[in-house]
C-alpha positions as CSV (number, residue, x, y, z in Angstrom):
1,M,67.8,135.2,84.0
2,G,69.4,132.5,81.4
3,R,71.6,130.6,83.9
4,G,69.7,127.4,82.9
5,F,70.7,127.2,79.6
6,D,74.4,126.3,81.0
7,V,73.5,124.1,84.2
8,C,70.4,121.9,85.5
9,L,68.5,124.2,87.7
10,A,67.6,122.8,91.4
11,R,63.7,121.7,91.5
12,P,61.4,124.8,92.0
13,E,60.6,123.6,95.7
14,D,64.4,123.8,96.5
15,A,65.0,127.4,94.8
16,A,66.3,130.1,97.4
17,T,63.9,133.0,95.6
18,C,61.0,133.8,93.5
19,E,63.4,134.5,90.6
20,E,64.9,131.0,90.8
21,C,62.0,129.2,91.4
22,L,60.5,130.6,88.3
23,E,63.6,130.3,86.1
24,S,63.5,126.7,87.1
25,E,59.7,125.9,86.5
26,F,60.4,128.0,82.8
27,V,63.3,125.6,81.6
28,A,61.2,122.6,83.0
29,C,58.7,123.7,80.8
30,L,60.7,124.2,77.8
31,V,62.1,120.6,78.1
32,R,58.8,119.1,78.8
33,Q,56.4,120.7,76.2
34,S,59.0,121.2,73.3
35,G,61.5,118.5,74.1
36,L,60.9,117.1,70.7
37,V,62.4,120.3,69.0
38,I,65.2,120.5,70.8
39,A,65.7,117.2,69.9
40,G,65.3,118.2,66.1
41,V,63.1,115.5,65.2
42,K,59.9,117.9,65.3
43,P,60.0,121.4,63.4
44,A,58.0,123.5,66.0
45,A,56.0,123.4,69.1
46,V,53.4,125.8,70.8
47,F,52.1,125.5,74.3
48,G,51.6,127.7,77.6
49,F,53.7,128.7,80.4
50,R,52.2,129.6,83.6
51,P,54.4,130.0,86.7
52,R,53.3,128.3,90.1
53,A,55.1,130.7,92.0
54,S,52.3,132.6,93.5
55,R,55.1,135.7,94.1
56,C,56.1,135.9,90.8
57,Q,55.7,139.1,88.9
58,D,55.0,139.6,85.1
59,D,58.0,141.2,84.4
60,M,59.9,138.3,85.8
61,V,58.2,135.9,83.0
62,S,58.8,138.3,80.3
63,R,62.5,138.3,81.4
64,A,63.0,134.8,81.5
65,I,60.8,134.4,78.1
66,D,63.9,137.3,76.5
67,A,66.6,135.5,77.9
68,Y,66.0,132.0,76.7
69,A,64.7,133.4,73.2
70,R,67.9,135.2,73.0
71,R,69.9,131.9,74.1
72,F,68.1,130.0,72.0
73,A,68.5,131.9,68.8
74,A,72.4,131.6,69.1
75,E,72.1,127.8,68.6
76,G,69.4,127.7,66.1
77,V,66.4,127.8,67.6
78,M,63.7,130.5,67.9
79,M,61.1,131.4,70.3
80,H,58.5,134.0,70.2
81,L,55.6,135.2,72.4
82,L,52.1,134.6,70.8
83,G,50.1,136.4,73.8
84,E,48.5,135.2,76.8
85,R,45.6,132.5,76.9
86,G,43.7,131.4,80.3
87,G,46.5,133.2,82.2
88,A,49.5,131.4,80.3
89,Q,51.7,133.0,78.1
90,M,51.6,131.3,75.0
91,L,54.9,130.2,73.1
92,V,56.2,129.2,69.8
93,V,59.5,127.5,69.5
94,W,60.9,126.3,66.4
95,R,63.7,125.1,64.4
96,P,64.1,127.1,61.1
97,R,66.3,124.1,59.3
98,L,62.9,122.0,60.1
99,V,60.4,124.3,59.0
100,A,62.5,125.0,55.7
101,K,62.7,121.1,55.2
102,L,59.1,121.2,55.2
103,L,58.9,123.6,52.2
104,E,60.7,121.2,49.8
105,S,57.9,119.2,49.6
106,A,55.6,120.5,46.5
107,S,52.6,119.4,48.1
108,N,53.2,121.2,51.2
109,R,53.8,124.1,49.3
110,D,50.7,123.9,47.4
111,F,48.7,123.3,50.8
112,L,50.3,126.4,52.4
113,T,49.4,128.6,49.4
114,R,46.0,127.3,49.2
115,R,45.6,128.3,52.9
116,A,47.2,132.0,51.8
117,L,50.2,131.3,53.6
118,P,53.8,132.0,52.4
119,A,55.4,129.0,50.8
120,T,58.7,130.6,49.7
121,G,60.7,130.7,53.5
122,A,61.0,129.4,56.8
123,D,61.0,132.8,58.1
124,A,57.9,133.8,56.4
125,L,55.7,131.3,57.0
126,M,56.3,131.5,60.7
127,R,55.8,134.8,60.7
128,A,52.4,134.6,59.0
129,L,51.6,131.6,61.3
130,A,52.6,133.6,64.3
131,E,50.2,136.5,63.4
132,R,47.4,133.9,63.0
133,M,47.9,132.2,66.7
134,I,48.4,136.1,68.3
135,A,44.5,137.0,66.5
136,C,43.5,133.5,68.0
137,Y,44.5,134.0,71.7
138,A,43.4,137.8,71.4
139,R,40.1,136.2,70.6
140,H,40.0,137.9,67.2
141,A,40.3,134.9,64.8
142,E,39.6,130.9,64.9
143,F,42.8,128.6,65.7
144,P,44.6,128.0,62.5
145,H,44.8,124.4,62.1
146,E,47.1,125.1,59.2
147,V,49.9,125.0,62.2
148,G,49.4,121.4,62.4
149,L,52.0,121.3,59.3
150,V,54.8,122.8,61.4
151,L,54.2,121.2,64.2
152,G,54.9,118.0,62.7
153,Y,51.5,116.3,61.7
154,P,51.2,114.7,58.2
155,L,49.9,116.8,55.7
156,E,46.7,114.3,55.2
157,D,45.7,114.5,58.6
158,V,46.2,118.5,58.9
159,E,43.8,118.6,56.0
160,G,41.4,115.9,56.9
161,F,41.0,117.7,60.2
162,I,40.7,121.3,58.5
163,A,38.0,119.5,56.6
164,D,35.5,118.1,59.0
165,G,37.3,119.0,62.4
166,G,38.0,115.2,63.3
167,R,34.7,113.9,62.7
168,G,36.0,111.5,60.1
169,S,39.3,110.7,61.9
170,I,40.2,106.8,62.3
171,A,42.3,107.1,65.2
172,R,43.9,109.8,67.4
173,G,46.8,110.2,69.7
174,R,49.4,113.3,69.6
175,W,46.9,114.3,66.5
176,R,43.6,113.0,64.8
177,V,44.7,110.4,62.5
178,Y,43.3,109.9,58.7
179,G,45.9,107.7,57.5
180,D,47.3,104.5,58.3
181,P,46.5,104.1,61.9
182,R,49.5,101.3,62.5
183,V,52.1,103.8,61.1
184,A,50.7,106.9,63.3
185,R,51.1,104.7,66.1
186,K,54.4,103.6,65.5
187,R,55.1,107.5,64.8
188,F,53.4,108.2,68.2
189,E,55.6,105.5,69.9
190,R,58.8,107.1,68.4
191,L,57.8,110.6,69.4
192,E,57.3,109.4,73.4
193,R,60.6,107.5,73.3
194,V,62.5,110.6,72.2
195,E,60.7,112.9,74.7
196,R,61.5,110.6,77.6
197,H,64.9,110.3,76.5
198,V,65.4,114.5,76.5
199,R,63.5,114.5,79.8
200,R,65.7,111.7,81.1
201,L,69.0,113.2,80.2
202,Y,67.9,116.9,81.6
203,S,66.9,115.2,84.9
204,E,70.4,113.7,85.0
205,G,72.3,116.9,84.3
206,V,72.6,117.5,80.7
207,P,72.0,121.2,80.4
208,M,69.7,123.0,77.8
209,R,72.9,124.0,75.5
210,E,74.1,120.4,75.3
211,L,70.8,119.2,74.6
212,L,70.3,121.3,71.5
213,R,73.5,120.8,70.4
214,M,73.5,117.0,70.4
215,A,70.4,117.6,68.1
216,A,72.1,119.8,65.8
217,A,75.6,117.6,65.3
């Protein structure tokens, strides 16, 4: 496992073995679901991976996650398993430098402190958020909507959703909007362009390693 970090793998349907099929699916999922983190424009992404290959064993999925977590870490991007939800393995992928940048804002630090979350370092914050998400996926707690801040949502939109569950939002797209909808639409459009760009690059043969390094350059 891990070959797909350096080369663009064949399509899952063209893979010769179940392991190759799973790895191809997993890398495609990473590009699709965490493309904005890979591109360096979003601090974190939370998503699920469920292989379509019926012959895949749980240990294959674990090996794939472990292999790519190690390769991502070597490029300054972290990946952690959060548990299972509806048959999918839930993951968080994040860039420490971008999470740390969020903590430069006094407003963000104040919000996190009020929500009983550490605001002194990226690692501590992400560990605390991961613990809350793990508890959620284990059905021991409600979903921690504070995570919206590290998913790149504006603070006013995160606070607004926590306050009323989205009932007072004035627009919706990638998240519920409580501020200027015109600004939000432009932001949504930019994120969509970046996502399409990352997916196109991968489809044209740019491997995961180069995608990650392009963002860090």
